[in-house]
C-alpha positions as CSV (number, residue, x, y, z in Angstrom):
1,M,83.9,-325.2,-128.8
2,D,84.0,-326.1,-125.1
3,R,83.9,-323.7,-122.2
4,R,87.7,-323.9,-121.6
5,Q,88.5,-322.8,-125.2
6,R,86.0,-319.9,-124.9
7,I,87.7,-318.7,-121.8
8,I,91.2,-318.8,-123.4
9,L,89.9,-316.9,-126.5
10,S,88.3,-314.3,-124.3
11,I,91.5,-313.8,-122.4
12,L,93.6,-313.5,-125.6
13,F,91.0,-311.1,-127.1
14,G,91.2,-309.0,-123.9
15,V,95.0,-309.0,-123.9
16,I,95.2,-308.0,-127.6
17,T,92.5,-305.3,-127.1
18,G,94.3,-303.9,-124.1
19,L,97.6,-303.9,-125.9
20,V,96.2,-302.0,-128.9
21,F,94.5,-299.4,-126.7
22,S,97.7,-299.0,-124.6
23,I,99.7,-298.3,-127.8
24,L,97.1,-295.8,-129.1
25,F,97.0,-294.1,-125.7
26,A,100.8,-293.9,-125.6
27,C,100.9,-292.4,-129.1
28,L,98.2,-289.8,-128.2
29,L,100.1,-289.0,-125.0
30,R,103.3,-288.5,-126.9
31,C,101.7,-286.2,-129.4
32,F,100.1,-284.2,-126.7
33,I,103.4,-283.8,-124.8
34,R,105.1,-282.7,-128.1
35,Y,102.3,-280.2,-128.7
36,I,102.6,-278.6,-125.3
37,N,106.4,-278.6,-125.4
38,R,106.7,-277.2,-128.9
39,T,108.6,-273.9,-129.3
40,P,106.2,-271.0,-128.9
41,I,106.1,-268.4,-131.6
42,L,107.5,-265.4,-129.8
43,K,106.3,-261.8,-130.4
44,G,108.2,-258.6,-129.9
45,P,111.9,-258.3,-129.3
46,V,113.9,-261.3,-128.1
47,V,117.1,-259.9,-126.5
48,F,120.3,-261.7,-125.7
49,S,122.5,-258.7,-124.6
50,P,122.2,-256.9,-121.2
51,K,123.1,-253.7,-123.1
52,I,119.8,-253.7,-125.1
53,S,116.4,-253.3,-123.6
54,P,113.4,-254.6,-125.6
55,K,111.5,-251.3,-125.3
56,T,114.4,-249.2,-126.4
57,L,115.1,-251.6,-129.3
58,Q,111.5,-251.5,-130.5
59,S,111.5,-247.7,-130.4
60,A,114.8,-247.4,-132.3
61,L,113.6,-249.8,-135.1
62,A,110.4,-247.7,-135.6
63,N,112.5,-244.5,-136.2
64,E,114.2,-243.4,-139.4
65,N,117.5,-245.3,-139.7
66,H,120.6,-245.1,-141.8
67,L,120.5,-247.5,-144.8
68,L,123.8,-249.5,-145.2
69,G,122.8,-251.6,-148.2
70,S,120.5,-254.3,-149.5
71,S,120.7,-257.8,-151.0
72,P,118.0,-260.0,-152.7
73,N,117.0,-261.4,-149.3
74,A,117.5,-258.5,-146.8
75,T,118.0,-254.8,-146.1
76,Y,120.8,-253.6,-143.8
77,F,120.8,-250.4,-141.8
78,R,122.2,-249.0,-138.6
79,T,120.5,-247.2,-135.8
80,V,121.3,-245.8,-132.4
81,L,119.6,-246.8,-129.1
82,D,118.6,-244.4,-126.3
83,N,121.7,-245.5,-124.3
84,G,124.0,-244.4,-127.2
85,L,124.8,-247.9,-128.4
86,T,125.0,-248.1,-132.2
87,I,123.7,-251.4,-133.7
88,A,123.5,-253.0,-137.1
89,V,120.1,-254.5,-138.2
90,K,119.5,-257.0,-141.0
91,R,115.8,-257.0,-141.9
92,L,114.9,-260.2,-143.8
93,H,112.6,-259.8,-146.8
94,P,109.4,-261.9,-146.8
95,F,109.7,-265.2,-148.6
96,P,107.2,-268.0,-149.4
97,G,106.4,-270.1,-146.4
98,L,107.2,-267.4,-143.9
99,Q,103.6,-267.2,-142.8
100,D,103.7,-270.9,-141.9
101,A,104.0,-271.5,-138.1
102,H,106.4,-274.4,-138.6
103,T,108.8,-272.1,-140.6
104,K,108.6,-269.4,-138.0
105,R,109.5,-271.9,-135.2
106,K,112.4,-273.2,-137.3
107,I,113.7,-269.7,-137.8
108,Q,113.4,-269.0,-134.1
109,Q,115.3,-272.1,-133.2
110,E,118.1,-271.2,-135.7
111,L,118.3,-267.7,-134.2
112,Q,118.5,-269.1,-130.7
113,L,121.4,-271.3,-131.8
114,L,123.1,-268.3,-133.5
115,A,122.8,-266.3,-130.3
116,S,124.6,-269.1,-128.3
117,L,127.7,-269.1,-130.5
118,R,130.8,-267.6,-128.9
119,H,133.9,-267.2,-130.9
120,R,136.1,-264.2,-131.6
121,N,135.7,-264.7,-135.4
122,L,131.9,-264.9,-135.4
123,M,129.4,-262.0,-135.2
124,S,127.2,-262.5,-132.1
125,L,123.5,-262.1,-132.6
126,R,122.4,-259.6,-129.9
127,A,118.6,-259.7,-130.5
128,Y,115.9,-260.3,-133.0
129,V,112.4,-258.9,-133.6
130,R,109.5,-260.6,-135.4
131,D,107.8,-257.7,-137.1
132,S,104.1,-257.2,-137.5
133,D,104.3,-258.4,-141.2
134,N,106.0,-261.6,-140.0
135,T,109.4,-260.6,-141.2
136,F,112.4,-260.8,-138.9
137,S,114.9,-258.1,-138.0
138,L,118.3,-259.4,-136.7
139,V,120.4,-257.2,-134.4
140,Y,124.2,-257.3,-134.4
141,D,127.1,-255.1,-133.1
142,Y,127.8,-252.3,-135.6
143,V,131.2,-252.6,-137.1
144,P,132.1,-249.2,-138.6
145,T,135.0,-250.5,-140.7
146,G,132.6,-252.5,-142.8
147,S,133.0,-255.9,-144.5
148,L,135.8,-257.7,-146.3
149,G,134.0,-256.9,-149.5
150,D,134.1,-253.2,-148.7
151,A,137.8,-253.4,-147.8
152,M,138.7,-255.2,-151.1
153,N,136.7,-252.7,-153.1
154,K,138.8,-249.9,-151.5
155,V,142.0,-251.8,-152.2
156,R,141.1,-252.1,-155.9
157,E,140.3,-248.3,-156.0
158,N,143.7,-247.6,-154.3
159,Q,141.9,-246.1,-151.3
160,L,143.3,-248.7,-148.9
161,H,146.5,-250.6,-148.7
162,L,146.1,-254.1,-147.2
163,C,149.5,-255.8,-146.6
164,W,150.0,-259.6,-146.9
165,D,150.3,-259.9,-143.2
166,A,146.8,-258.4,-142.7
167,R,145.3,-260.5,-145.5
168,L,146.7,-263.7,-144.1
169,R,145.5,-262.8,-140.7
170,I,142.0,-262.4,-142.2
171,A,142.2,-265.8,-143.9
172,V,143.3,-267.5,-140.7
173,G,140.5,-265.8,-138.7
174,I,137.9,-267.0,-141.1
175,V,139.1,-270.6,-141.2
176,K,139.3,-270.6,-137.3
177,G,135.7,-269.5,-137.2
178,L,134.8,-272.3,-139.7
179,Q,136.7,-274.8,-137.5
180,Y,134.6,-273.8,-134.5
181,L,131.4,-274.2,-136.5
182,H,132.4,-277.5,-138.1
183,F,134.2,-279.3,-135.2
184,T,133.3,-277.6,-131.9
185,C,129.6,-276.9,-132.2
186,V,127.2,-279.8,-131.5
187,P,125.4,-280.3,-133.8
188,K,127.8,-279.2,-136.5
189,I,126.9,-275.9,-138.2
190,T,127.6,-275.0,-141.8
191,H,127.7,-271.4,-142.8
192,C,125.9,-271.9,-146.2
193,N,126.5,-268.4,-147.5
194,L,130.2,-267.5,-146.9
195,K,131.3,-264.5,-149.0
196,P,133.2,-261.2,-148.4
197,S,130.1,-259.2,-147.6
198,N,129.3,-261.6,-144.8
199,V,132.8,-261.2,-143.2
200,M,133.0,-258.1,-141.1
201,L,136.4,-256.5,-140.2
202,D,137.1,-254.7,-136.9
203,A,139.6,-251.9,-136.5
204,E,142.5,-254.3,-136.3
205,F,141.2,-256.2,-139.4
206,E,140.2,-259.2,-137.3
207,P,137.4,-261.0,-139.3
208,R,134.0,-261.9,-137.8
209,M,131.6,-264.0,-139.9
210,A,127.9,-263.1,-139.9
211,D,124.7,-264.9,-140.9
212,C,126.0,-268.4,-140.1
213,G,123.4,-271.0,-141.2
214,L,120.7,-268.5,-142.1
215,A,120.8,-269.2,-145.9
216,K,119.4,-272.7,-145.5
217,L,116.2,-271.1,-144.1
218,M,115.7,-268.7,-147.0
219,P,114.7,-270.3,-150.4
220,S,115.6,-267.1,-152.3
221,V,119.3,-267.7,-151.6
222,H,119.3,-271.3,-152.9
223,G,118.6,-270.4,-156.5
224,V,121.0,-267.5,-156.8
225,A,124.1,-268.1,-158.9
226,S,127.3,-267.1,-157.0
227,P,131.0,-267.6,-157.6
228,Y,131.2,-268.5,-153.9
229,K,128.8,-271.5,-154.3
230,A,130.4,-274.9,-154.5
231,P,129.7,-277.0,-157.7
232,E,127.7,-279.6,-155.8
233,C,125.3,-277.0,-154.6
234,L,124.5,-275.3,-157.9
235,D,121.4,-277.5,-158.6
236,N,120.9,-279.2,-155.2
237,F,121.2,-277.1,-152.0
238,S,120.5,-280.2,-149.9
239,R,124.0,-281.5,-150.8
240,Y,125.6,-278.6,-148.9
241,S,128.2,-279.7,-146.4
242,D,131.1,-278.3,-144.4
243,K,133.3,-278.9,-147.5
244,S,131.0,-276.5,-149.4
245,D,132.0,-273.9,-146.9
246,I,135.6,-274.7,-147.7
247,F,135.0,-274.0,-151.4
248,S,133.7,-270.6,-150.5
249,F,136.7,-270.0,-148.3
250,G,139.0,-271.0,-151.2
251,V,137.4,-268.3,-153.3
252,I,137.9,-265.7,-150.5
253,L,141.5,-266.8,-150.1
254,G,142.0,-266.4,-153.9
255,I,140.6,-262.8,-153.7
256,L,143.0,-262.0,-150.9
257,L,145.9,-263.3,-152.9
258,T,145.1,-261.7,-156.3
259,G,143.0,-258.7,-155.3
260,R,140.6,-259.6,-158.1
261,D,136.8,-259.7,-157.9
262,P,135.6,-263.2,-158.9
263,L,132.9,-261.5,-161.1
264,D,135.6,-259.5,-162.9
265,P,135.0,-259.8,-166.8
266,F,138.7,-260.7,-166.9
267,F,137.9,-264.3,-166.1
268,E,135.4,-264.6,-168.9
269,E,138.1,-263.6,-171.3
270,T,140.4,-266.4,-170.2
271,S,140.0,-270.1,-170.8
272,S,138.9,-270.7,-167.2
273,G,135.2,-270.5,-168.0
274,G,134.8,-267.4,-165.8
275,S,136.0,-269.1,-162.6
276,L,138.7,-267.6,-160.3
277,G,139.5,-271.1,-159.0
278,R,140.1,-272.6,-162.5
279,W,142.2,-269.6,-163.5
280,L,144.4,-270.0,-160.4
281,H,144.7,-273.7,-161.2
282,Q,145.7,-272.9,-164.8
283,V,148.4,-270.4,-163.9
284,Q,149.8,-272.7,-161.3
285,E,150.0,-275.6,-163.8
286,A,151.7,-273.3,-166.3
287,G,154.3,-272.2,-163.7
288,E,153.0,-268.6,-163.8
289,A,151.5,-268.4,-160.3
290,Q,153.7,-265.5,-159.4
291,E,152.0,-263.4,-162.1
292,A,148.6,-264.0,-160.5
293,L,149.5,-262.4,-157.1
294,D,148.4,-258.9,-156.3
295,K,151.4,-256.7,-157.2
296,S,150.6,-254.2,-154.5
297,I,151.6,-256.6,-151.7
298,I,154.6,-258.4,-153.1
299,G,157.5,-257.4,-150.9
300,E,160.1,-259.5,-149.3
301,E,161.0,-262.8,-150.8
302,V,159.7,-264.7,-147.8
303,E,156.3,-263.0,-148.2
304,E,156.1,-264.1,-151.9
305,D,156.9,-267.7,-150.9
306,E,154.1,-267.6,-148.3
307,M,151.7,-266.2,-150.9
308,L,152.6,-268.9,-153.4
309,M,152.0,-271.6,-150.8
310,A,148.7,-270.0,-149.9
311,L,147.8,-270.0,-153.6
312,R,148.2,-273.7,-153.7
313,I,145.9,-274.0,-150.7
314,A,143.3,-271.8,-152.4
315,V,143.4,-274.0,-155.5
316,V,142.8,-277.2,-153.6
317,C,140.0,-275.6,-151.5
318,Q,138.2,-275.0,-154.8
319,S,138.5,-278.5,-156.0
320,D,135.3,-279.7,-157.9
321,L,135.0,-282.8,-155.6
322,P,134.2,-282.1,-151.9
323,A,136.4,-285.1,-150.9
324,D,139.4,-283.4,-152.5
325,R,139.1,-280.3,-150.3
326,P,140.8,-280.1,-146.9
327,S,138.7,-279.7,-143.8
328,S,138.7,-276.5,-141.7
329,D,140.5,-278.6,-139.0
330,E,143.3,-279.3,-141.5
331,L,143.4,-275.8,-142.9
332,V,144.1,-274.0,-139.6
333,P,147.7,-275.5,-139.2
334,M,148.3,-275.3,-143.0
335,L,147.7,-271.5,-142.9
336,T,149.2,-270.7,-139.5
337,Q,152.4,-272.4,-140.4
338,L,152.8,-270.0,-143.3
339,H,153.3,-267.2,-140.8
340,S,153.6,-266.9,-137.0
341,F,150.3,-265.9,-135.3
């Protein structure tokens, strides 16, 4: 090999070596930037409302509070701050992986996103606290009238009369909230756990959905059987989509129309396999849809026609295939055209 060839090889070797080291340096620099820019794990109260001070909130949570209820993944209670503001608190139960720093950051990011949501049919997250045992307490406005689940239980026990106009207004409010999550938010947000107990009602029966997107962070929710869960999600939660929210809405609309609890043993006694949606489909096919409607709200003929149209919408929302269900964007005009809002 002559001198010229050795010089060329040396230059090539130097260029290749410099390129490799440049790539390695760029990768290391990128990793370092990601590390220093990663979301810090916050301690103590994180407040999004000017009406709540971190110190007052921490003090209130440490006191004895009024228990509102519990579920497999959380405990609910209300408490009063020093300034007289009554708040509702959801304390998440510990679950596997919650000790992991990555999971904590993911929950924080999701909570920051929830706090940024602004819509009349969504419950705004006012603050959250990461407790000493690494669980999270979420703070919302307290709604004394309770949830849609509470209201429908009172209806069944004849303690509350909920007319068709109010029920349709609730359905429209829920689907408008879903439309905001599915089509206005960037990135799109799916609720993942829509059910009557997660729909709060104000004094005018205007619905406000709570816990948007939280279920995907809690493994304990994924394996729980529920009549509100879409068929595609029963064995594989990763298949959850905005159309899965529509299935849950369809069940809620069916409850508003019939007054029945989807866990009612009545459905096990029918040929519907225990499903509210399949039972509604069967009575509709048999031309007996009128018999399925809640007798306490059937009044004027125009109301009954509206309810029968809404029943058809409830059935299609509970279609087994996601592609056969309408989107929330399509549902808003479908429901608002039934009545003037």
